[in-house]
LODOLO-268994 format. One record per residue (C-alpha): x, y, z; chain; residue number from 0. Coordinates in Angstrom, 3 decimals, padded with zeros to 6 digits. Each point is the difference from the previous one (the first is absolute). Layout:
N
@px->X; py->Y; pz->Z; gumar->A; lodo->NUM $
...
This chain:
120
@px->000.085; py->-000.049; pz->000.045; gumar->A; lodo->0 $
@px->001.106; py->003.154; pz->-000.484; gumar->A; lodo->1 $
@px->-001.116; py->003.417; pz->001.258; gumar->A; lodo->2 $
@px->001.966; py->003.580; pz->-000.619; gumar->A; lodo->3 $
@px->002.502; py->-001.402; pz->-001.537; gumar->A; lodo->4 $
@px->001.489; py->-002.500; pz->002.362; gumar->A; lodo->5 $
@px->-000.931; py->-003.635; pz->-000.377; gumar->A; lodo->6 $
@px->-001.425; py->-002.108; pz->003.102; gumar->A; lodo->7 $
@px->-000.234; py->-003.806; pz->000.936; gumar->A; lodo->8 $
@px->-001.718; py->-001.231; pz->003.417; gumar->A; lodo->9 $
@px->001.544; py->000.715; pz->003.213; gumar->A; lodo->10 $
@px->000.677; py->-002.606; pz->001.722; gumar->A; lodo->11 $
@px->-001.141; py->001.414; pz->003.330; gumar->A; lodo->12 $
@px->-003.411; py->001.712; pz->-000.749; gumar->A; lodo->13 $
@px->-000.781; py->-001.596; pz->-003.292; gumar->A; lodo->14 $
@px->-000.504; py->003.101; pz->-001.709; gumar->A; lodo->15 $
@px->001.180; py->000.417; pz->-003.792; gumar->A; lodo->16 $
@px->002.287; py->002.786; pz->001.405; gumar->A; lodo->17 $
@px->003.589; py->-001.235; pz->000.365; gumar->A; lodo->18 $
@px->002.283; py->002.348; pz->-001.870; gumar->A; lodo->19 $
@px->003.283; py->-002.642; pz->-000.849; gumar->A; lodo->20 $
@px->002.014; py->003.142; pz->-000.707; gumar->A; lodo->21 $
@px->-000.553; py->001.291; pz->003.435; gumar->A; lodo->22 $
@px->-000.591; py->-003.410; pz->001.668; gumar->A; lodo->23 $
@px->-003.085; py->001.454; pz->002.010; gumar->A; lodo->24 $
@px->-003.909; py->000.238; pz->-000.036; gumar->A; lodo->25 $
@px->-001.185; py->002.882; pz->-001.043; gumar->A; lodo->26 $
@px->-003.445; py->-001.159; pz->001.425; gumar->A; lodo->27 $
@px->001.413; py->-001.250; pz->004.002; gumar->A; lodo->28 $
@px->003.203; py->001.597; pz->-000.088; gumar->A; lodo->29 $
@px->002.355; py->-003.310; pz->000.753; gumar->A; lodo->30 $
@px->003.368; py->-000.205; pz->-001.353; gumar->A; lodo->31 $
@px->001.293; py->-003.483; pz->-000.942; gumar->A; lodo->32 $
@px->003.723; py->000.629; pz->-000.735; gumar->A; lodo->33 $
@px->002.848; py->-002.177; pz->001.203; gumar->A; lodo->34 $
@px->001.393; py->002.758; pz->001.986; gumar->A; lodo->35 $
@px->-003.380; py->-000.001; pz->001.885; gumar->A; lodo->36 $
@px->000.185; py->-003.777; pz->000.426; gumar->A; lodo->37 $
@px->003.238; py->000.497; pz->001.950; gumar->A; lodo->38 $
@px->-000.728; py->002.570; pz->001.664; gumar->A; lodo->39 $
@px->-003.155; py->-001.327; pz->001.536; gumar->A; lodo->40 $
@px->002.222; py->-003.869; pz->000.890; gumar->A; lodo->41 $
@px->-001.397; py->-002.254; pz->-002.457; gumar->A; lodo->42 $
@px->001.591; py->-002.031; pz->-002.894; gumar->A; lodo->43 $
@px->-002.918; py->-000.321; pz->-002.006; gumar->A; lodo->44 $
@px->-002.054; py->002.449; pz->-001.878; gumar->A; lodo->45 $
@px->-002.829; py->-002.356; pz->000.769; gumar->A; lodo->46 $
@px->000.412; py->000.617; pz->003.880; gumar->A; lodo->47 $
@px->000.101; py->003.773; pz->-000.721; gumar->A; lodo->48 $
@px->-003.453; py->-000.159; pz->-002.041; gumar->A; lodo->49 $
@px->-001.403; py->-001.728; pz->002.773; gumar->A; lodo->50 $
@px->000.744; py->002.308; pz->002.893; gumar->A; lodo->51 $
@px->-000.931; py->002.839; pz->-002.012; gumar->A; lodo->52 $
@px->-003.414; py->-002.103; pz->-000.427; gumar->A; lodo->53 $
@px->-000.273; py->-000.654; pz->003.403; gumar->A; lodo->54 $
@px->-000.133; py->004.007; pz->000.887; gumar->A; lodo->55 $
@px->-001.669; py->001.249; pz->-003.067; gumar->A; lodo->56 $
@px->-003.183; py->-002.350; pz->000.701; gumar->A; lodo->57 $
@px->000.362; py->000.824; pz->004.290; gumar->A; lodo->58 $
@px->-003.585; py->001.997; pz->-000.251; gumar->A; lodo->59 $
@px->000.412; py->003.532; pz->002.108; gumar->A; lodo->60 $
@px->-003.206; py->-000.489; pz->001.800; gumar->A; lodo->61 $
@px->000.848; py->-002.872; pz->002.794; gumar->A; lodo->62 $
@px->-003.976; py->-001.414; pz->-000.480; gumar->A; lodo->63 $
@px->000.244; py->000.099; pz->-003.734; gumar->A; lodo->64 $
@px->000.050; py->-003.378; pz->-001.660; gumar->A; lodo->65 $
@px->003.149; py->-001.437; pz->-001.603; gumar->A; lodo->66 $
@px->-000.949; py->-000.539; pz->-003.470; gumar->A; lodo->67 $
@px->002.173; py->-000.108; pz->-003.421; gumar->A; lodo->68 $
@px->-003.139; py->001.684; pz->-002.426; gumar->A; lodo->69 $
@px->000.849; py->002.842; pz->-001.646; gumar->A; lodo->70 $
@px->-001.384; py->002.256; pz->-002.373; gumar->A; lodo->71 $
@px->-000.138; py->-000.899; pz->-003.799; gumar->A; lodo->72 $
@px->002.028; py->003.676; pz->000.103; gumar->A; lodo->73 $
@px->002.224; py->001.267; pz->002.667; gumar->A; lodo->74 $
@px->-000.814; py->003.530; pz->001.200; gumar->A; lodo->75 $
@px->002.894; py->001.287; pz->-002.515; gumar->A; lodo->76 $
@px->-001.603; py->-001.372; pz->-003.130; gumar->A; lodo->77 $
@px->002.035; py->-003.648; pz->-000.152; gumar->A; lodo->78 $
@px->-001.769; py->-002.998; pz->-000.911; gumar->A; lodo->79 $
@px->000.003; py->-002.932; pz->002.304; gumar->A; lodo->80 $
@px->001.845; py->-003.494; pz->-001.649; gumar->A; lodo->81 $
@px->-003.576; py->-002.351; pz->000.476; gumar->A; lodo->82 $
@px->002.930; py->-002.984; pz->-000.159; gumar->A; lodo->83 $
@px->002.011; py->001.656; pz->003.152; gumar->A; lodo->84 $
@px->000.117; py->-001.681; pz->002.826; gumar->A; lodo->85 $
@px->001.680; py->000.769; pz->003.563; gumar->A; lodo->86 $
@px->003.152; py->-002.451; pz->001.324; gumar->A; lodo->87 $
@px->-001.160; py->000.841; pz->003.395; gumar->A; lodo->88 $
@px->-002.820; py->-001.062; pz->002.345; gumar->A; lodo->89 $
@px->-002.831; py->001.188; pz->001.548; gumar->A; lodo->90 $
@px->001.313; py->-000.917; pz->003.031; gumar->A; lodo->91 $
@px->003.851; py->000.881; pz->-000.176; gumar->A; lodo->92 $
@px->-002.210; py->003.687; pz->-000.816; gumar->A; lodo->93 $
@px->-001.964; py->-000.666; pz->003.382; gumar->A; lodo->94 $
@px->003.092; py->-000.402; pz->001.913; gumar->A; lodo->95 $
@px->002.211; py->002.935; pz->-001.638; gumar->A; lodo->96 $
@px->-003.333; py->001.845; pz->000.706; gumar->A; lodo->97 $
@px->-000.070; py->-000.428; pz->003.690; gumar->A; lodo->98 $
@px->003.691; py->001.144; pz->000.650; gumar->A; lodo->99 $
@px->-000.431; py->003.242; pz->-002.590; gumar->A; lodo->100 $
@px->-003.550; py->000.882; pz->002.550; gumar->A; lodo->101 $
@px->002.071; py->-000.509; pz->002.739; gumar->A; lodo->102 $
@px->003.152; py->002.218; pz->-001.210; gumar->A; lodo->103 $
@px->-002.820; py->002.453; pz->-001.059; gumar->A; lodo->104 $
@px->-001.232; py->000.131; pz->003.220; gumar->A; lodo->105 $
@px->003.245; py->000.147; pz->001.890; gumar->A; lodo->106 $
@px->001.695; py->003.088; pz->-002.066; gumar->A; lodo->107 $
@px->-003.560; py->001.475; pz->-001.206; gumar->A; lodo->108 $
@px->000.955; py->003.039; pz->-003.153; gumar->A; lodo->109 $
@px->-000.412; py->003.045; pz->001.211; gumar->A; lodo->110 $
@px->-000.928; py->003.246; pz->-001.924; gumar->A; lodo->111 $
@px->000.382; py->003.426; pz->000.796; gumar->A; lodo->112 $
@px->-001.953; py->002.574; pz->-002.273; gumar->A; lodo->113 $
@px->001.346; py->003.443; pz->000.299; gumar->A; lodo->114 $
@px->-001.747; py->002.766; pz->-001.610; gumar->A; lodo->115 $
@px->001.977; py->002.434; pz->-001.635; gumar->A; lodo->116 $
@px->-001.166; py->003.882; pz->000.749; gumar->A; lodo->117 $
@px->-001.462; py->-000.278; pz->002.804; gumar->A; lodo->118 $
@px->001.653; py->002.632; pz->002.634; gumar->A; lodo->119 $
């Protein structure tokens, strides 16, 4: 598939036809799949890096939300889902990761401060 002169293939992480092989990254989920990224993450295979990235990609932000691999046919950024793509992680593995993720977020919440300009 081509978009804006870029040829895309299926992203092994998110399943959308949005993987830019020249950039070695997905224009939909933003994951980089490079040898350097693989080594920095401590993996010896790209499949291991993909599985890790999928664990984080599919953990829902809302801890009460169900874990699902169901995705829109067209992503928010306009990329088409490859209907033949399947994740390489299980829902059980994502559930375990979600527990750790949400515990971490409770322990270390993100604090946002809004500063308004011009109020003196």
